[in-house]
N, C-alpha and C positions, 0 to 999 in steps of 0.2 A: 504494499500499500504506500509505503514511504517513497519507493522508486517511482511509482505512478505520479504521485503528487509532485515530486521533483521534476519529472518530465513535463508535466502540465506548466510548471513555473517557467521552464526553459522556453517551451513553445510560446507561451504568453509573451515573454520578453522579446523573442524573435519577432512575433507578430507586431507588437507595438513599436518595436524599432523600425521595421520596414514601413509600417502604417504612418509613423511620424516622418519618416524620410520622404514618403509619397506626398503627405500633406504639405510638408515644407516645400517641396519642388513645385507643387501646383501654385503656392502662394509666394514664391519668390519673385523678385523683379523680372519682368520680361523684356529682354534687350531688344526685341522686335518693336515693342511699343515705343521704346526710347528712340530707336532709329526712325520710326514713323514721325514722331513728334519733332525730331531734329530737322528732317528734310521737308516736312509739310509746311512748316513756318518758314517762308521764304524771307531771305535777307532783303532789306530795303536799300536801294542804291544810295550811296553817300554823296553822289554828285549828280546833278541834272545837267547833262551835257547840252541840252537844247538852250540853256541860258548862258553858255560860255561865249564870250565875245570872239574868241579865236575861231569858232565854228559858225558864227552867224554872219556869213558873207557868201559871196558867190565863188565857187571853185571852178577853175577852167580845166584843170588836169587832176587825174587821180593822185599824183605825187604831191600836189599841194595840200590835199587832205592829210597825207601822211606827215608832212612838215608841220602842219598845224597840231597834230596829235602830239609829236615829238617836242613841240614848244612847251608843253606841260609835262608829258611823260618823257623827260629828257634823257633818260638812260635806259629806257625799256627795250630800245632796239638791240642792245647788246645780248640780252637773253633770247630774243626772237631769232636772231641771226645765228644762234648756235643750235637751235632745235631742228628736228628732222622735218618739220612742216615747211621750213624755209630751205634747209640744205638738201632736202630730198634724199638724204642718205643718213646712215648712222655708222659710228665707229664701233666695231665689234671684233672680238677675238674669236676666231673660228678654228676648231681643231683641224689640223692638217693644212691650214691656209695662213695661220698667223693673224695679224691685225688687218682687217678688211674695212673698206668703206663701201657700204652696199645699201641700196634703197631704190626708190622709183627712178632716180636719175640713171642708174646703170643696171638695174635688176631685170630678171625675166619672169614672166607669169605665163599662164596659159589661157588668158583671156585676149587682150590686144598684143600680147607678147612683150612689148617694150616701148618706151616713149621716144627712143632715139630717132632724131630727124622728124618726129612728129609732135614736137613740144607745143607748137602753136595751138593744137587741138587738145592734146593731153594735159597741158598745164593750166587749164581752166580752174583747176583745183589747187593750184600753188598758191601760197599766201604771198604772192608778189605780183608785180607788173613787169611784163616785157620778157619773160623767160622763154624765148623763142628757139634758142639753141644752146650748145655747151659753152658759148662765149659769154653767157650771162654773167654779170658782175655780182657775186654774192656778198660783196662787201659794201654795196651802195644801199644805205638804210632808206633812202627816199623811195626805193621800190618796194618797201614793205607794204602789204595791203592789210591795214588794220580793220577795215570794214568787213572783210571776208569772214572774220570770226566775231566781230563785235556789233555790227549793224543790227538794227531791230528787224523782226520778222517781216518779210515782204518789201523791205526798203532798199534791197541791195542784191544784185546778181552779177556774175561774170559773163562776158560776152562770148558767143561761140567763135572758136578758132581765132581768139585775139591774144593769145599767149598770156592770159591772166588779167587782162585789162577789163574794166567793168563794161556792161552792156551800154550801148549808146543811149538807151532810154533812161538811164539812172540819174536822178537828181543827186549830184554829189553832196551838195549841202544838207539836204533833207536826210540822206543816208548817214552823213558824219554826225548830225545832231541827234540821231536815234540810238547811238551806240550805248552798250552796257555790258554786263556779263554775258558770255556766250550762252546761247540756249540750243536746244536740240535742233532748232531750225538752221542755225549756223553750221553745226556739225553734220546734220543730216543731208544738207544740200550737197556735200561731197560724198560723205561716207555711205549714204543710202543709195546713191546713183553711180558709184564707181564701176567701171567696166563698161560704160556705154548706156546704162539704163537702170531702172528701179530693180534692186535685189539681184542684180546679175552676179555679183561676186559672193558676198558673205553668206546669204541665206538667213542670217538672223539680224540683219540691219536693212530695213527698207521703209518705204514712205508711210506705212500704216502706223509706225511709231511716233509720227508727228502727233497723233491724237488717239492712240490705242487705249483699250481698257486693260484692266489688270489680268485678264484672262490671257492676253497676249503677252504682256510683260509686266510682272508684279512691281517692278521698280519705276518704269516709265508710265504706267497706267494712269490716265488723267482722272480716273475715278478711285485711284488709291493714293499712294505716296506722291505720285506725279513728279518724280525727280527729273533733274537735267542731267545731261551727260557728264558735265563738269563736276557734279557732286561726287562722282566716283573717280573720274579722270581729272583728278586735281593736278595743278601745275606749280612748280617752283621755277621762277625766272623763265616762264613760258615753255618749260619742259614738261610736257604732258606725261602723266603716270599711265603705264600700260604698254604692251608690246603686240605688234601684229606679226605672227609668225609665218605669214606669207613671205615676209622679207627679213624679219629680225632673227638673230641666231643665238643670243646669249641670255642667261637666266639673271637678269637684273632689271631693275625699274618695273617689275611686274605688278599688275593689279590683280589682287586675289579676293575672293569672297570672304576669306577668313579676316581680312582687314577690318571688316565691320561686324561679321557674324561670329567671329571666334572659331576655333577648330572643334568646339564641342557645343553646337548650337541647338542640339535636340534634347528633349526630355528623356528619350530613351538612350541608355548607355550602349545598347547593341547597335543602334543606328550611328552613334557617335564614333564607334570603333571603325566604322566604314571610312571615315574621313582620313585614316591613315593611308589608305591606298586608293581611294575614290574621290575624285574631285567633286565639289558640290554640284557643278553643272551636269554631271553625269546623270543624276537623279532628277534634277530640277529643270532640265531642258529635255523633256520626253520627245518633243517634236519641234522642228523649226520650219520656217516659211509658212506660218500658220494662216496668214491672210492672203499674201500675193506669192505667186510662184517664183522660184529661183532658177537660175541657169545650171543645169548639171552636165550638159554635154555640148561641145562646140566642135564643129568640123570645118576647118579652113579649107580643106581640099575641095570643097564644092563651090567655093566662091568663084566670082568672075563671070557668072552667067548674066546675060543681058537680055532685055526685051526691046526690040526696035532700036537696038544700039545703045540703050540706056540702062543704067542700073535700076533694080526694083527691090521691093520689100514685100514679104508675105507675113502677116501677123494673125495671131489667134483672137478669140473673142475678147481677151483681156488686154489686147494691144502688145503682147509679147511677140517679139520678132522670131518667127519660125525659119525664115530665110532672108538673108540679105546678100545682095550681089557682092558688097564689099567685105563681108565677114563669113558667109557660108551658112550651114545649117545649125539650128539649135534645138535642144530639148529642155523643157521647162517642167518642174514638178513643185507641188506644195504638200504641206503636212507630212513632212518626211521624218522618218526615224534616223537619228544620226549614225554614223559609223563610230567606232571607238578605238582608242589606241593608248598605249603607255606613253607618258609624256613627262620629262624631267626639266622642262623649261628651256631646253636648247634645241637647235634645229640646224640642218644642213641644207645648203641651196645649190642648185645648179647655177653656174655663172657663165657670162658670155665667153665663148671660145674654149669652154671645157669639152673634152671628148666625150661622146655618148655611146652607150651600149643599146642598140636597137632591138635586141633579142627579147627584151621585156619592156613593158611601159617605163618611160623616163620620169623619174620623180623629180619635178621641178623644186619642191622642197620636201624634206623628210624630217618628221618629228622624232627626236631621239627619246628612248626610254625603254624600260623592261621591268618585269616583275621584280627581278633581283636588285634592281637599282633603288636604294633607299629613298631617293629624291623623286621617284616617279609615281604618278597617279594616273588612273584611267580617266580620259577626258573624251568628250564628244566632239566630232568634227564633220564638216561637209567635205566630201571628195568631189572635185570637179575634174572631169576627163575631157581631153581635147585631142583633135588630130591637127598637128601643126607642122610647119615647114622645117626641114633640116637639110644639111649638106651631106649628100650620100658618100662623097669622096673624103672630105675633111672630117666627117663624123661630128658635126657640131649643130646645135640648134641654131637656126638663122633668125636674126632679129631684123625683119624687113623694114624698109622705109614705107610707111603706110600713108601718112597725110602729106599733101602738097597743095599749094595753091593752083598750080597749073600741071598739065601733062608733061611739059618739058622738064619739070623738076623731078620727075620720076616716081612719084608716090603711087603706091598700088592702088589706092582708092580712086585715082584719076586714070592711070594708064592700064591697070589690070594685067600687068605683066610681072610675074614672079621673079624672073631673072634680073630684071632692071631693079626691082624693089630689093631683092636679096643682096645684090652687089653694093647698091647705094647704101643700104642699111648697115651692112657689115663694115664697110669702109668708114662710116660715121662712127661706129663703135671703136673701131681701131684708134681713131683720132681722139675719141673721148677718153679712152684709157691711156693714151700716149704710148702705144705699142710700136716697137721697131720692126715692122714688117711691111711688105710690099702690098699694093692694092690687089694683086692677082692672088695673094695668099689669103685674102679675106673670104672669097667665095670661089669655089671651084668651077661653077657653071653647071653643076649637076645637083638637082634637088628632088626630094620626095616628101611624103608626109608620114609622121610617126606618132604614136599614141603617148600622150604625157598625162600625168597625174599631179594634182595639187591639193594639199590638205589645208582646210580653213577652220582652225578651232572655233567652237561655238561658245559664246559667252552672254548672249542676249536672248530675248524671248523666254525669260525665266518664268516658269509656271509656279502657281501657288502650291503649298504643301499638299492640298487635297488632290492635285492633278500630277503630282510627282510620279516617277516610275515606281511601280509596285515591286515588292520583293520577288514575287514569283515570275516577273518578266525577265529577270536574270537568272535566278535560282531555279532553273527548269531544264530538263534533259532535251526538250524539243523547242526550237525556235528562241533559244535565249538571245537576248540583246548582245550578250558578250560571247557568242559562240566562236567568233573569229579570234578572240584572245586566248592563246594557248600558253603552255609552260608553267602553269600552276594549277593547283586543285581547288575547285569551287563547289562547295556543297550544293546539291541539288542539281547541278548541271553535269558534273563529271562522275565517272565511276572509277574507283580504285580498290582492287580486290583486297589489298592489305588493310587499307583504312576501314573498308566496309566490314571485313572479318573482325578487325579489332572492335569496331563500334557494336556489332552484333553480340560479340562475346561480352563486352562491357554491359550491354543491356541484360543479356541472359544472367550473367553473374550478379548483377544488381538485383535482378528479380529473385534469384535463388538466395541472395543475401537476406532480402527482406523476408522471404518465406522462412529461411533458416532462423533468422532472429525472432520471428514470430513464434516458430515452433518451440524454440528454446524458452521463450518467455511463458508460453502456455505450460510446458512441462515443468519449469521452475515454479510457476504459480501453484500447480497442483500439488507439487512436492512440498511447498511452503504451507499450503492449507493442511495437508495430511500431517505435517510436522506439528 
């Protein structure tokens, strides 16, 4: 009797301990509420720029606006001119390459391939004026475009094919007086439409985010926290926090969910344990391209077809281009489940003049990581696949000259001649890199098309907890979201005879232990009563 009483006391203590812990957990401060309060209460501007004398005049040139800005913000240009929005490149240390300078200026993607020779068209999103070729003076602060990031919504836009200059219709004075902290309209004008149209590149950044609800993105939802991009992508001296691994290579200046939510944001310890090897986005971005389709496949080899001697466009009911004479065929999809990979914050990139192996799809960028790597976590990403031009003799991806004002200048979008565009483009990149090689060694005169892959990590279109990925979507033997990730044992997905035998024996032995313990207690109880 004494033993039973003692056991009841112990069980009671355990119960009240766990009950008390649960009660305390339910009533402890909720960091999500604190974050909501912080970002819902918008800071009021300290300065009304519409009342500044320096801006209340007529501006004849875009540079005059910049000089007016710098008359007050007299050292701000030093930070701007060091960031990648201005330089169009970053300084990185890449394993096997050493220190590199890589970015939009000289990089390769599998969308429009590269900006070289086509800067007048592509640099519409550069934060400067007049970046029309590689001779642009990156030290001239008068060419900084402050309005691109700071003008009020609807007050400013860049002109088409004007090398970053504003559209002719823009009232420069009105735009200058509207400036303030960057909003999602400033950021989205470029980042939502990069690649030539809405949601072409990223898959998780597109025009619906201008006014999305929280089901599309829990952070940007106008019916929720209604955050701005710069609430997370903060800046010091105009150096924005965050890395785009389509171009970036190193594990620094990253923006992580844990910066706000900590590494243990859940009330369940079991779920918190997942954060050691699973990134927050993996569960909280179950699908991307929720509202508008994203481009998943691009075939340059079909470009160049004309109707009545003129280029033409075929579009779907949502105005997504299915075929363009200047670019080829496209495939668009929406409500997609991501692909998944191990990622440690570093990446490799194919660079101009690298030799390619065409026996397998060429990885324009490759996200590094593995299960054994302590810094790696599973992340979601969008895979973009392209058929693009390469040099069959020199075994190089070709960066063709695409845009030109006239046919005589040799741009593919005017002349539709791959040989001319290939030679012109590769000579341009030779000069850009300052390579000591002849023009004839830039392009062999022989080309074909090869399949390339490019991985775009997903960080936006974050779903609410209720719509996050469910446990059984990964921990299942059929159709697991993570079925392509191998090299480790995952309960519910994988079979391992040793582990399963050990687990079965543990269950059997536990059951036998309980039965044995109960039998002994019954036997001892009868013996005690008889005694």
